[in-house]
PDB file of N, CA, C and O in Angstrom:
ATOM      1  N   UNK A   1      -7.595   8.349 -19.404  1.00  0.00           N
ATOM      2  CA  UNK A   1      -7.112   7.874 -18.112  1.00  0.00           C
ATOM      3  C   UNK A   1      -8.248   7.961 -17.096  1.00  0.00           C
ATOM      4  O   UNK A   1      -9.098   8.847 -17.184  1.00  0.00           O
ATOM      5  N   UNK A   2      -8.260   7.049 -16.140  1.00  0.00           N
ATOM      6  CA  UNK A   2      -9.301   6.992 -15.126  1.00  0.00           C
ATOM      7  C   UNK A   2      -9.013   7.979 -13.997  1.00  0.00           C
ATOM      8  O   UNK A   2      -7.857   8.272 -13.690  1.00  0.00           O
ATOM      9  N   UNK A   3     -10.085   8.487 -13.383  1.00  0.00           N
ATOM     10  CA  UNK A   3      -9.905   9.316 -12.196  1.00  0.00           C
ATOM     11  C   UNK A   3      -9.868   8.411 -10.963  1.00  0.00           C
ATOM     12  O   UNK A   3     -10.087   7.204 -11.062  1.00  0.00           O
ATOM     13  N   UNK A   4      -9.589   9.007  -9.805  1.00  0.00           N
ATOM     14  CA  UNK A   4      -9.426   8.213  -8.584  1.00  0.00           C
ATOM     15  C   UNK A   4     -10.722   7.514  -8.170  1.00  0.00           C
ATOM     16  O   UNK A   4     -10.683   6.390  -7.671  1.00  0.00           O
ATOM     17  N   UNK A   5     -11.850   8.159  -8.370  1.00  0.00           N
ATOM     18  CA  UNK A   5     -13.125   7.538  -8.017  1.00  0.00           C
ATOM     19  C   UNK A   5     -13.343   6.269  -8.833  1.00  0.00           C
ATOM     20  O   UNK A   5     -13.743   5.239  -8.291  1.00  0.00           O
ATOM     21  N   UNK A   6     -13.081   6.345 -10.130  1.00  0.00           N
ATOM     22  CA  UNK A   6     -13.212   5.173 -11.001  1.00  0.00           C
ATOM     23  C   UNK A   6     -12.198   4.102 -10.595  1.00  0.00           C
ATOM     24  O   UNK A   6     -12.492   2.908 -10.654  1.00  0.00           O
ATOM     25  N   UNK A   7     -11.008   4.533 -10.186  1.00  0.00           N
ATOM     26  CA  UNK A   7      -9.966   3.575  -9.799  1.00  0.00           C
ATOM     27  C   UNK A   7     -10.357   2.771  -8.565  1.00  0.00           C
ATOM     28  O   UNK A   7     -10.117   1.565  -8.515  1.00  0.00           O
ATOM     29  N   UNK A   8     -10.954   3.419  -7.570  1.00  0.00           N
ATOM     30  CA  UNK A   8     -11.335   2.669  -6.369  1.00  0.00           C
ATOM     31  C   UNK A   8     -12.358   1.596  -6.729  1.00  0.00           C
ATOM     32  O   UNK A   8     -12.332   0.493  -6.182  1.00  0.00           O
ATOM     33  N   UNK A   9     -13.250   1.923  -7.645  1.00  0.00           N
ATOM     34  CA  UNK A   9     -14.231   0.940  -8.115  1.00  0.00           C
ATOM     35  C   UNK A   9     -13.526  -0.213  -8.830  1.00  0.00           C
ATOM     36  O   UNK A   9     -13.808  -1.381  -8.561  1.00  0.00           O
ATOM     37  N   UNK A  10     -12.612   0.119  -9.739  1.00  0.00           N
ATOM     38  CA  UNK A  10     -11.939  -0.916 -10.522  1.00  0.00           C
ATOM     39  C   UNK A  10     -11.024  -1.792  -9.658  1.00  0.00           C
ATOM     40  O   UNK A  10     -10.926  -3.000  -9.872  1.00  0.00           O
ATOM     41  N   UNK A  11     -10.368  -1.179  -8.697  1.00  0.00           N
ATOM     42  CA  UNK A  11      -9.503  -1.965  -7.808  1.00  0.00           C
ATOM     43  C   UNK A  11     -10.349  -3.001  -7.071  1.00  0.00           C
ATOM     44  O   UNK A  11      -9.963  -4.164  -6.962  1.00  0.00           O
ATOM     45  N   UNK A  12     -11.483  -2.578  -6.577  1.00  0.00           N
ATOM     46  CA  UNK A  12     -12.384  -3.500  -5.890  1.00  0.00           C
ATOM     47  C   UNK A  12     -12.918  -4.563  -6.847  1.00  0.00           C
ATOM     48  O   UNK A  12     -12.943  -5.746  -6.509  1.00  0.00           O
ATOM     49  N   UNK A  13     -13.336  -4.153  -8.015  1.00  0.00           N
ATOM     50  CA  UNK A  13     -13.863  -5.092  -9.010  1.00  0.00           C
ATOM     51  C   UNK A  13     -12.813  -6.113  -9.433  1.00  0.00           C
ATOM     52  O   UNK A  13     -13.140  -7.270  -9.696  1.00  0.00           O
ATOM     53  N   UNK A  14     -11.560  -5.689  -9.498  1.00  0.00           N
ATOM     54  CA  UNK A  14     -10.501  -6.594  -9.947  1.00  0.00           C
ATOM     55  C   UNK A  14     -10.309  -7.769  -9.002  1.00  0.00           C
ATOM     56  O   UNK A  14      -9.749  -8.795  -9.388  1.00  0.00           O
ATOM     57  N   UNK A  15     -10.774  -7.622  -7.763  1.00  0.00           N
ATOM     58  CA  UNK A  15     -10.685  -8.732  -6.814  1.00  0.00           C
ATOM     59  C   UNK A  15     -11.770  -9.772  -7.057  1.00  0.00           C
ATOM     60  O   UNK A  15     -11.632 -10.929  -6.662  1.00  0.00           O
ATOM     61  N   UNK A  16     -12.848  -9.353  -7.707  1.00  0.00           N
ATOM     62  CA  UNK A  16     -13.997 -10.234  -7.910  1.00  0.00           C
ATOM     63  C   UNK A  16     -14.103 -10.815  -9.311  1.00  0.00           C
ATOM     64  O   UNK A  16     -14.702 -11.872  -9.508  1.00  0.00           O
ATOM     65  N   UNK A  17     -13.522 -10.126 -10.281  1.00  0.00           N
ATOM     66  CA  UNK A  17     -13.643 -10.592 -11.668  1.00  0.00           C
ATOM     67  C   UNK A  17     -12.452 -10.112 -12.482  1.00  0.00           C
ATOM     68  O   UNK A  17     -11.718  -9.213 -12.072  1.00  0.00           O
ATOM     69  N   UNK A  18     -12.274 -10.734 -13.648  1.00  0.00           N
ATOM     70  CA  UNK A  18     -11.201 -10.326 -14.547  1.00  0.00           C
ATOM     71  C   UNK A  18     -11.653  -9.080 -15.299  1.00  0.00           C
ATOM     72  O   UNK A  18     -12.731  -9.057 -15.894  1.00  0.00           O
ATOM     73  N   UNK A  19     -10.817  -8.045 -15.266  1.00  0.00           N
ATOM     74  CA  UNK A  19     -11.130  -6.801 -15.956  1.00  0.00           C
ATOM     75  C   UNK A  19     -10.763  -6.892 -17.429  1.00  0.00           C
ATOM     76  O   UNK A  19      -9.959  -7.733 -17.832  1.00  0.00           O
ATOM     77  N   UNK A  20     -11.363  -6.016 -18.222  1.00  0.00           N
ATOM     78  CA  UNK A  20     -11.033  -5.975 -19.649  1.00  0.00           C
ATOM     79  C   UNK A  20      -9.608  -5.445 -19.810  1.00  0.00           C
ATOM     80  O   UNK A  20      -9.040  -4.862 -18.887  1.00  0.00           O
ATOM     81  N   UNK A  21      -9.050  -5.656 -20.987  1.00  0.00           N
ATOM     82  CA  UNK A  21      -7.692  -5.175 -21.268  1.00  0.00           C
ATOM     83  C   UNK A  21      -7.628  -3.663 -21.103  1.00  0.00           C
ATOM     84  O   UNK A  21      -6.672  -3.147 -20.525  1.00  0.00           O
ATOM     85  N   UNK A  22      -8.615  -2.956 -21.594  1.00  0.00           N
ATOM     86  CA  UNK A  22      -8.659  -1.506 -21.480  1.00  0.00           C
ATOM     87  C   UNK A  22      -8.642  -1.082 -20.004  1.00  0.00           C
ATOM     88  O   UNK A  22      -7.915  -0.161 -19.633  1.00  0.00           O
ATOM     89  N   UNK A  23      -9.432  -1.745 -19.175  1.00  0.00           N
ATOM     90  CA  UNK A  23      -9.482  -1.425 -17.747  1.00  0.00           C
ATOM     91  C   UNK A  23      -8.155  -1.732 -17.061  1.00  0.00           C
ATOM     92  O   UNK A  23      -7.674  -0.939 -16.251  1.00  0.00           O
ATOM     93  N   UNK A  24      -7.562  -2.879 -17.381  1.00  0.00           N
ATOM     94  CA  UNK A  24      -6.279  -3.247 -16.763  1.00  0.00           C
ATOM     95  C   UNK A  24      -5.180  -2.270 -17.141  1.00  0.00           C
ATOM     96  O   UNK A  24      -4.372  -1.892 -16.293  1.00  0.00           O
ATOM     97  N   UNK A  25      -5.136  -1.853 -18.408  1.00  0.00           N
ATOM     98  CA  UNK A  25      -4.105  -0.906 -18.850  1.00  0.00           C
ATOM     99  C   UNK A  25      -4.328   0.466 -18.201  1.00  0.00           C
ATOM    100  O   UNK A  25      -3.376   1.114 -17.766  1.00  0.00           O
ATOM    101  N   UNK A  26      -5.594   0.903 -18.140  1.00  0.00           N
ATOM    102  CA  UNK A  26      -5.895   2.182 -17.487  1.00  0.00           C
ATOM    103  C   UNK A  26      -5.520   2.170 -16.021  1.00  0.00           C
ATOM    104  O   UNK A  26      -4.991   3.149 -15.493  1.00  0.00           O
ATOM    105  N   UNK A  27      -5.799   1.049 -15.365  1.00  0.00           N
ATOM    106  CA  UNK A  27      -5.429   0.909 -13.954  1.00  0.00           C
ATOM    107  C   UNK A  27      -3.923   0.978 -13.785  1.00  0.00           C
ATOM    108  O   UNK A  27      -3.422   1.687 -12.912  1.00  0.00           O
ATOM    109  N   UNK A  28      -3.214   0.254 -14.604  1.00  0.00           N
ATOM    110  CA  UNK A  28      -1.752   0.211 -14.487  1.00  0.00           C
ATOM    111  C   UNK A  28      -1.156   1.613 -14.636  1.00  0.00           C
ATOM    112  O   UNK A  28      -0.289   2.013 -13.859  1.00  0.00           O
ATOM    113  N   UNK A  29      -1.625   2.349 -15.636  1.00  0.00           N
ATOM    114  CA  UNK A  29      -1.114   3.697 -15.866  1.00  0.00           C
ATOM    115  C   UNK A  29      -1.439   4.596 -14.675  1.00  0.00           C
ATOM    116  O   UNK A  29      -0.574   5.317 -14.178  1.00  0.00           O
ATOM    117  N   UNK A  30      -2.689   4.547 -14.222  1.00  0.00           N
ATOM    118  CA  UNK A  30      -3.095   5.399 -13.104  1.00  0.00           C
ATOM    119  C   UNK A  30      -2.310   5.054 -11.838  1.00  0.00           C
ATOM    120  O   UNK A  30      -1.857   5.951 -11.126  1.00  0.00           O
ATOM    121  N   UNK A  31      -2.149   3.771 -11.558  1.00  0.00           N
ATOM    122  CA  UNK A  31      -1.442   3.359 -10.344  1.00  0.00           C
ATOM    123  C   UNK A  31       0.028   3.760 -10.356  1.00  0.00           C
ATOM    124  O   UNK A  31       0.618   3.982  -9.299  1.00  0.00           O
ATOM    125  N   UNK A  32       0.624   3.854 -11.539  1.00  0.00           N
ATOM    126  CA  UNK A  32       2.016   4.294 -11.623  1.00  0.00           C
ATOM    127  C   UNK A  32       2.144   5.773 -11.273  1.00  0.00           C
ATOM    128  O   UNK A  32       3.196   6.212 -10.808  1.00  0.00           O
ATOM    129  N   UNK A  33       1.087   6.536 -11.491  1.00  0.00           N
ATOM    130  CA  UNK A  33       1.160   7.978 -11.273  1.00  0.00           C
ATOM    131  C   UNK A  33       0.506   8.440  -9.975  1.00  0.00           C
ATOM    132  O   UNK A  33       0.804   9.539  -9.506  1.00  0.00           O
ATOM    133  N   UNK A  34      -0.363   7.649  -9.386  1.00  0.00           N
ATOM    134  CA  UNK A  34      -1.130   8.094  -8.221  1.00  0.00           C
ATOM    135  C   UNK A  34      -0.766   7.268  -6.991  1.00  0.00           C
ATOM    136  O   UNK A  34      -1.127   6.095  -6.893  1.00  0.00           O
ATOM    137  N   UNK A  35      -0.056   7.881  -6.063  1.00  0.00           N
ATOM    138  CA  UNK A  35       0.366   7.158  -4.861  1.00  0.00           C
ATOM    139  C   UNK A  35      -0.818   6.825  -3.958  1.00  0.00           C
ATOM    140  O   UNK A  35      -0.772   5.845  -3.215  1.00  0.00           O
ATOM    141  N   UNK A  36      -1.877   7.629  -4.015  1.00  0.00           N
ATOM    142  CA  UNK A  36      -3.030   7.382  -3.153  1.00  0.00           C
ATOM    143  C   UNK A  36      -3.799   6.133  -3.592  1.00  0.00           C
ATOM    144  O   UNK A  36      -4.168   5.299  -2.765  1.00  0.00           O
ATOM    145  N   UNK A  37      -4.032   6.015  -4.887  1.00  0.00           N
ATOM    146  CA  UNK A  37      -4.738   4.829  -5.389  1.00  0.00           C
ATOM    147  C   UNK A  37      -3.866   3.588  -5.262  1.00  0.00           C
ATOM    148  O   UNK A  37      -4.361   2.492  -4.996  1.00  0.00           O
ATOM    149  N   UNK A  38      -2.578   3.769  -5.452  1.00  0.00           N
ATOM    150  CA  UNK A  38      -1.656   2.648  -5.286  1.00  0.00           C
ATOM    151  C   UNK A  38      -1.684   2.151  -3.841  1.00  0.00           C
ATOM    152  O   UNK A  38      -1.701   0.946  -3.589  1.00  0.00           O
ATOM    153  N   UNK A  39      -1.690   3.085  -2.908  1.00  0.00           N
ATOM    154  CA  UNK A  39      -1.768   2.730  -1.495  1.00  0.00           C
ATOM    155  C   UNK A  39      -3.112   2.069  -1.176  1.00  0.00           C
ATOM    156  O   UNK A  39      -3.171   1.116  -0.400  1.00  0.00           O
ATOM    157  N   UNK A  40      -4.189   2.579  -1.778  1.00  0.00           N
ATOM    158  CA  UNK A  40      -5.516   1.992  -1.579  1.00  0.00           C
ATOM    159  C   UNK A  40      -5.522   0.534  -2.049  1.00  0.00           C
ATOM    160  O   UNK A  40      -6.053  -0.342  -1.366  1.00  0.00           O
ATOM    161  N   UNK A  41      -4.934   0.287  -3.206  1.00  0.00           N
ATOM    162  CA  UNK A  41      -4.881  -1.075  -3.729  1.00  0.00           C
ATOM    163  C   UNK A  41      -4.088  -1.986  -2.785  1.00  0.00           C
ATOM    164  O   UNK A  41      -4.508  -3.110  -2.509  1.00  0.00           O
ATOM    165  N   UNK A  42      -2.960  -1.509  -2.298  1.00  0.00           N
ATOM    166  CA  UNK A  42      -2.150  -2.297  -1.373  1.00  0.00           C
ATOM    167  C   UNK A  42      -2.932  -2.623  -0.099  1.00  0.00           C
ATOM    168  O   UNK A  42      -2.887  -3.751   0.393  1.00  0.00           O
ATOM    169  N   UNK A  43      -3.645  -1.631   0.429  1.00  0.00           N
ATOM    170  CA  UNK A  43      -4.412  -1.842   1.652  1.00  0.00           C
ATOM    171  C   UNK A  43      -5.562  -2.817   1.431  1.00  0.00           C
ATOM    172  O   UNK A  43      -5.832  -3.670   2.277  1.00  0.00           O
ATOM    173  N   UNK A  44      -6.238  -2.690   0.293  1.00  0.00           N
ATOM    174  CA  UNK A  44      -7.346  -3.593  -0.002  1.00  0.00           C
ATOM    175  C   UNK A  44      -6.846  -5.029  -0.172  1.00  0.00           C
ATOM    176  O   UNK A  44      -7.477  -5.968   0.313  1.00  0.00           O
ATOM    177  N   UNK A  45      -5.733  -5.198  -0.849  1.00  0.00           N
ATOM    178  CA  UNK A  45      -5.153  -6.533  -1.013  1.00  0.00           C
ATOM    179  C   UNK A  45      -4.738  -7.112   0.342  1.00  0.00           C
ATOM    180  O   UNK A  45      -4.929  -8.300   0.600  1.00  0.00           O
ATOM    181  N   UNK A  46      -4.171  -6.269   1.198  1.00  0.00           N
ATOM    182  CA  UNK A  46      -3.778  -6.711   2.534  1.00  0.00           C
ATOM    183  C   UNK A  46      -4.996  -7.175   3.332  1.00  0.00           C
ATOM    184  O   UNK A  46      -4.960  -8.222   3.977  1.00  0.00           O
ATOM    185  N   UNK A  47      -6.079  -6.386   3.283  1.00  0.00           N
ATOM    186  CA  UNK A  47      -7.294  -6.757   4.015  1.00  0.00           C
ATOM    187  C   UNK A  47      -7.878  -8.070   3.510  1.00  0.00           C
ATOM    188  O   UNK A  47      -8.319  -8.901   4.304  1.00  0.00           O
ATOM    189  N   UNK A  48      -7.884  -8.260   2.194  1.00  0.00           N
ATOM    190  CA  UNK A  48      -8.413  -9.507   1.629  1.00  0.00           C
ATOM    191  C   UNK A  48      -7.569 -10.698   2.049  1.00  0.00           C
ATOM    192  O   UNK A  48      -8.096 -11.749   2.416  1.00  0.00           O
ATOM    193  N   UNK A  49      -6.260 -10.527   1.992  1.00  0.00           N
ATOM    194  CA  UNK A  49      -5.361 -11.615   2.382  1.00  0.00           C
ATOM    195  C   UNK A  49      -5.521 -11.937   3.865  1.00  0.00           C
ATOM    196  O   UNK A  49      -5.559 -13.107   4.247  1.00  0.00           O
ATOM    197  N   UNK A  50      -5.613 -10.911   4.695  1.00  0.00           N
ATOM    198  CA  UNK A  50      -5.769 -11.105   6.133  1.00  0.00           C
ATOM    199  C   UNK A  50      -7.087 -11.803   6.449  1.00  0.00           C
ATOM    200  O   UNK A  50      -7.126 -12.719   7.272  1.00  0.00           O
ATOM    201  N   UNK A  51      -8.156 -11.376   5.802  1.00  0.00           N
ATOM    202  CA  UNK A  51      -9.467 -11.999   6.027  1.00  0.00           C
ATOM    203  C   UNK A  51      -9.449 -13.463   5.592  1.00  0.00           C
ATOM    204  O   UNK A  51     -10.012 -14.322   6.271  1.00  0.00           O
ATOM    205  N   UNK A  52      -8.802 -13.747   4.460  1.00  0.00           N
ATOM    206  CA  UNK A  52      -8.730 -15.127   3.978  1.00  0.00           C
ATOM    207  C   UNK A  52      -7.926 -15.993   4.947  1.00  0.00           C
ATOM    208  O   UNK A  52      -8.337 -17.104   5.280  1.00  0.00           O
ATOM    209  N   UNK A  53      -6.777 -15.479   5.400  1.00  0.00           N
ATOM    210  CA  UNK A  53      -5.950 -16.246   6.333  1.00  0.00           C
ATOM    211  C   UNK A  53      -6.675 -16.469   7.659  1.00  0.00           C
ATOM    212  O   UNK A  53      -6.581 -17.546   8.247  1.00  0.00           O
ATOM    213  N   UNK A  54      -7.392 -15.459   8.124  1.00  0.00           N
ATOM    214  CA  UNK A  54      -8.157 -15.608   9.368  1.00  0.00           C
ATOM    215  C   UNK A  54      -9.242 -16.661   9.203  1.00  0.00           C
ATOM    216  O   UNK A  54      -9.438 -17.509  10.073  1.00  0.00           O
ATOM    217  N   UNK A  55      -9.940 -16.598   8.082  1.00  0.00           N
ATOM    218  CA  UNK A  55     -11.002 -17.568   7.810  1.00  0.00           C
ATOM    219  C   UNK A  55     -10.439 -18.983   7.760  1.00  0.00           C
ATOM    220  O   UNK A  55     -11.030 -19.910   8.314  1.00  0.00           O
ATOM    221  N   UNK A  56      -9.298 -19.148   7.098  1.00  0.00           N
ATOM    222  CA  UNK A  56      -8.672 -20.466   7.015  1.00  0.00           C
ATOM    223  C   UNK A  56      -8.231 -20.955   8.390  1.00  0.00           C
ATOM    224  O   UNK A  56      -8.355 -22.140   8.698  1.00  0.00           O
ATOM    225  N   UNK A  57      -7.716 -20.042   9.221  1.00  0.00           N
ATOM    226  CA  UNK A  57      -7.249 -20.462  10.543  1.00  0.00           C
ATOM    227  C   UNK A  57      -8.423 -20.885  11.418  1.00  0.00           C
ATOM    228  O   UNK A  57      -8.296 -21.807  12.224  1.00  0.00           O
ATOM    229  N   UNK A  58      -9.561 -20.217  11.265  1.00  0.00           N
ATOM    230  CA  UNK A  58     -10.756 -20.594  12.030  1.00  0.00           C
ATOM    231  C   UNK A  58     -11.258 -21.961  11.576  1.00  0.00           C
ATOM    232  O   UNK A  58     -11.632 -22.792  12.404  1.00  0.00           O
ATOM    233  N   UNK A  59     -11.269 -22.198  10.254  1.00  0.00           N
ATOM    234  CA  UNK A  59     -11.740 -23.481   9.727  1.00  0.00           C
ATOM    235  C   UNK A  59     -10.852 -24.630  10.168  1.00  0.00           C
ATOM    236  O   UNK A  59     -11.335 -25.739  10.397  1.00  0.00           O
ATOM    237  N   UNK A  60      -9.556 -24.373  10.288  1.00  0.00           N
ATOM    238  CA  UNK A  60      -8.606 -25.429  10.642  1.00  0.00           C
ATOM    239  C   UNK A  60      -8.428 -25.579  12.153  1.00  0.00           C
ATOM    240  O   UNK A  60      -7.682 -26.446  12.609  1.00  0.00           O
ATOM    241  N   UNK A  61      -9.099 -24.754  12.914  1.00  0.00           N
ATOM    242  CA  UNK A  61      -8.940 -24.768  14.362  1.00  0.00           C
ATOM    243  C   UNK A  61      -9.984 -25.669  15.016  1.00  0.00           C
ATOM    244  O   UNK A  61     -11.147 -25.696  14.613  1.00  0.00           O
ATOM    245  N   UNK A  62      -9.549 -26.391  16.014  1.00  0.00           N
ATOM    246  CA  UNK A  62     -10.471 -27.222  16.779  1.00  0.00           C
ATOM    247  C   UNK A  62     -10.967 -26.491  18.023  1.00  0.00           C
ATOM    248  O   UNK A  62     -11.747 -27.034  18.805  1.00  0.00           O
ATOM    249  N   UNK A  63     -10.509 -25.260  18.196  1.00  0.00           N
ATOM    250  CA  UNK A  63     -10.887 -24.503  19.372  1.00  0.00           C
ATOM    251  C   UNK A  63     -12.273 -23.907  19.195  1.00  0.00           C
ATOM    252  O   UNK A  63     -12.596 -23.351  18.146  1.00  0.00           O
ATOM    253  N   UNK A  64     -13.061 -24.028  20.204  1.00  0.00           N
ATOM    254  CA  UNK A  64     -14.353 -23.359  20.181  1.00  0.00           C
ATOM    255  C   UNK A  64     -14.338 -22.330  21.302  1.00  0.00           C
ATOM    256  O   UNK A  64     -14.001 -22.644  22.444  1.00  0.00           O
ATOM    257  N   UNK A  65     -14.698 -21.130  20.974  1.00  0.00           N
ATOM    258  CA  UNK A  65     -14.671 -20.051  21.945  1.00  0.00           C
ATOM    259  C   UNK A  65     -16.084 -19.849  22.472  1.00  0.00           C
ATOM    260  O   UNK A  65     -17.024 -19.631  21.707  1.00  0.00           O
ATOM    261  N   UNK A  66     -16.214 -19.922  23.759  1.00  0.00           N
ATOM    262  CA  UNK A  66     -17.515 -19.704  24.381  1.00  0.00           C
ATOM    263  C   UNK A  66     -17.344 -18.691  25.499  1.00  0.00           C
ATOM    264  O   UNK A  66     -16.378 -18.736  26.260  1.00  0.00           O
ATOM    265  N   UNK A  67     -18.294 -17.784  25.584  1.00  0.00           N
ATOM    266  CA  UNK A  67     -18.275 -16.787  26.638  1.00  0.00           C
ATOM    267  C   UNK A  67     -18.977 -17.343  27.865  1.00  0.00           C
ATOM    268  O   UNK A  67     -19.945 -18.097  27.767  1.00  0.00           O
ATOM    269  N   UNK A  68     -18.467 -16.956  29.010  1.00  0.00           N
ATOM    270  CA  UNK A  68     -19.168 -17.341  30.231  1.00  0.00           C
ATOM    271  C   UNK A  68     -20.477 -16.563  30.286  1.00  0.00           C
ATOM    272  O   UNK A  68     -20.619 -15.528  29.635  1.00  0.00           O
ATOM    273  N   UNK A  69     -21.420 -17.057  31.054  1.00  0.00           N
ATOM    274  CA  UNK A  69     -22.714 -16.379  31.146  1.00  0.00           C
ATOM    275  C   UNK A  69     -22.548 -14.974  31.723  1.00  0.00           C
ATOM    276  O   UNK A  69     -23.288 -14.062  31.355  1.00  0.00           O
ATOM    277  N   UNK A  70     -21.581 -14.795  32.626  1.00  0.00           N
ATOM    278  CA  UNK A  70     -21.337 -13.468  33.213  1.00  0.00           C
ATOM    279  C   UNK A  70     -20.847 -12.486  32.150  1.00  0.00           C
ATOM    280  O   UNK A  70     -21.308 -11.346  32.105  1.00  0.00           O
ATOM    281  N   UNK A  71     -19.937 -12.909  31.314  1.00  0.00           N
ATOM    282  CA  UNK A  71     -19.427 -12.040  30.250  1.00  0.00           C
ATOM    283  C   UNK A  71     -20.541 -11.722  29.264  1.00  0.00           C
ATOM    284  O   UNK A  71     -20.686 -10.573  28.847  1.00  0.00           O
ATOM    285  N   UNK A  72     -21.317 -12.709  28.890  1.00  0.00           N
ATOM    286  CA  UNK A  72     -22.442 -12.489  27.987  1.00  0.00           C
ATOM    287  C   UNK A  72     -23.433 -11.490  28.562  1.00  0.00           C
ATOM    288  O   UNK A  72     -23.949 -10.631  27.848  1.00  0.00           O
ATOM    289  N   UNK A  73     -23.695 -11.609  29.859  1.00  0.00           N
ATOM    290  CA  UNK A  73     -24.623 -10.698  30.535  1.00  0.00           C
ATOM    291  C   UNK A  73     -24.082  -9.273  30.525  1.00  0.00           C
ATOM    292  O   UNK A  73     -24.833  -8.329  30.280  1.00  0.00           O
ATOM    293  N   UNK A  74     -22.783  -9.106  30.788  1.00  0.00           N
ATOM    294  CA  UNK A  74     -22.178  -7.767  30.786  1.00  0.00           C
ATOM    295  C   UNK A  74     -22.211  -7.143  29.398  1.00  0.00           C
ATOM    296  O   UNK A  74     -22.463  -5.946  29.264  1.00  0.00           O
ATOM    297  N   UNK A  75     -21.963  -7.933  28.373  1.00  0.00           N
ATOM    298  CA  UNK A  75     -22.021  -7.424  27.002  1.00  0.00           C
ATOM    299  C   UNK A  75     -23.438  -6.978  26.673  1.00  0.00           C
ATOM    300  O   UNK A  75     -23.636  -5.904  26.105  1.00  0.00           O
ATOM    301  N   UNK A  76     -24.418  -7.790  27.023  1.00  0.00           N
ATOM    302  CA  UNK A  76     -25.816  -7.452  26.752  1.00  0.00           C
ATOM    303  C   UNK A  76     -26.212  -6.168  27.471  1.00  0.00           C
ATOM    304  O   UNK A  76     -26.851  -5.299  26.876  1.00  0.00           O
ATOM    305  N   UNK A  77     -25.840  -6.037  28.749  1.00  0.00           N
ATOM    306  CA  UNK A  77     -26.160  -4.830  29.508  1.00  0.00           C
ATOM    307  C   UNK A  77     -25.500  -3.598  28.890  1.00  0.00           C
ATOM    308  O   UNK A  77     -26.109  -2.531  28.816  1.00  0.00           O
ATOM    309  N   UNK A  78     -24.274  -3.753  28.456  1.00  0.00           N
ATOM    310  CA  UNK A  78     -23.560  -2.647  27.825  1.00  0.00           C
ATOM    311  C   UNK A  78     -24.245  -2.214  26.526  1.00  0.00           C
ATOM    312  O   UNK A  78     -24.355  -1.020  26.247  1.00  0.00           O
ATOM    313  N   UNK A  79     -24.698  -3.174  25.742  1.00  0.00           N
ATOM    314  CA  UNK A  79     -25.388  -2.857  24.493  1.00  0.00           C
ATOM    315  C   UNK A  79     -26.707  -2.149  24.767  1.00  0.00           C
ATOM    316  O   UNK A  79     -27.059  -1.203  24.062  1.00  0.00           O
ATOM    317  N   UNK A  80     -27.442  -2.595  25.784  1.00  0.00           N
ATOM    318  CA  UNK A  80     -28.714  -1.958  26.138  1.00  0.00           C
ATOM    319  C   UNK A  80     -28.472  -0.516  26.568  1.00  0.00           C
ATOM    320  O   UNK A  80     -29.196   0.385  26.145  1.00  0.00           O
ATOM    321  N   UNK A  81     -27.450  -0.287  27.411  1.00  0.00           N
ATOM    322  CA  UNK A  81     -27.125   1.083  27.841  1.00  0.00           C
ATOM    323  C   UNK A  81     -26.758   1.951  26.641  1.00  0.00           C
ATOM    324  O   UNK A  81     -27.188   3.101  26.555  1.00  0.00           O
ATOM    325  N   UNK A  82     -25.972   1.413  25.722  1.00  0.00           N
ATOM    326  CA  UNK A  82     -25.569   2.159  24.538  1.00  0.00           C
ATOM    327  C   UNK A  82     -26.786   2.544  23.705  1.00  0.00           C
ATOM    328  O   UNK A  82     -26.914   3.691  23.276  1.00  0.00           O
ATOM    329  N   UNK A  83     -27.674   1.590  23.478  1.00  0.00           N
ATOM    330  CA  UNK A  83     -28.871   1.853  22.662  1.00  0.00           C
ATOM    331  C   UNK A  83     -29.788   2.870  23.333  1.00  0.00           C
ATOM    332  O   UNK A  83     -30.359   3.729  22.662  1.00  0.00           O
ATOM    333  N   UNK A  84     -29.928   2.778  24.639  1.00  0.00           N
ATOM    334  CA  UNK A  84     -30.764   3.747  25.355  1.00  0.00           C
ATOM    335  C   UNK A  84     -30.173   5.149  25.298  1.00  0.00           C
ATOM    336  O   UNK A  84     -30.898   6.137  25.192  1.00  0.00           O
ATOM    337  N   UNK A  85     -28.858   5.221  25.370  1.00  0.00           N
ATOM    338  CA  UNK A  85     -28.164   6.510  25.340  1.00  0.00           C
ATOM    339  C   UNK A  85     -28.270   7.172  23.969  1.00  0.00           C
ATOM    340  O   UNK A  85     -28.283   8.400  23.882  1.00  0.00           O
ATOM    341  N   UNK A  86     -28.346   6.379  22.893  1.00  0.00           N
ATOM    342  CA  UNK A  86     -28.325   6.903  21.527  1.00  0.00           C
ATOM    343  C   UNK A  86     -29.681   6.849  20.835  1.00  0.00           C
ATOM    344  O   UNK A  86     -29.746   6.766  19.608  1.00  0.00           O
ATOM    345  N   UNK A  87     -30.754   6.895  21.600  1.00  0.00           N
ATOM    346  CA  UNK A  87     -32.100   6.900  20.998  1.00  0.00           C
ATOM    347  C   UNK A  87     -32.392   8.209  20.345  1.00  0.00           C
ATOM    348  O   UNK A  87     -33.475   8.394  19.789  1.00  0.00           O
TER     349      UNK A  87
END
């Protein structure tokens, strides 16, 4: 059986590629017994779905967001102050 560290890796990998049968069965068994890894998988799936939906909404949107020069200036000044403070 896989430990939690291995599970976090496999959960992430399962989003990018098809896992082997051994890995899928080990994951299934571990997830049935470990509420923490099960919750991690749910959260990771939620984040991926949210990011995909956000990306799709941006692609389908005709709205372009532009900052006024005043807002841009305030953001820049704030970043400079932050960087100077944390040198």
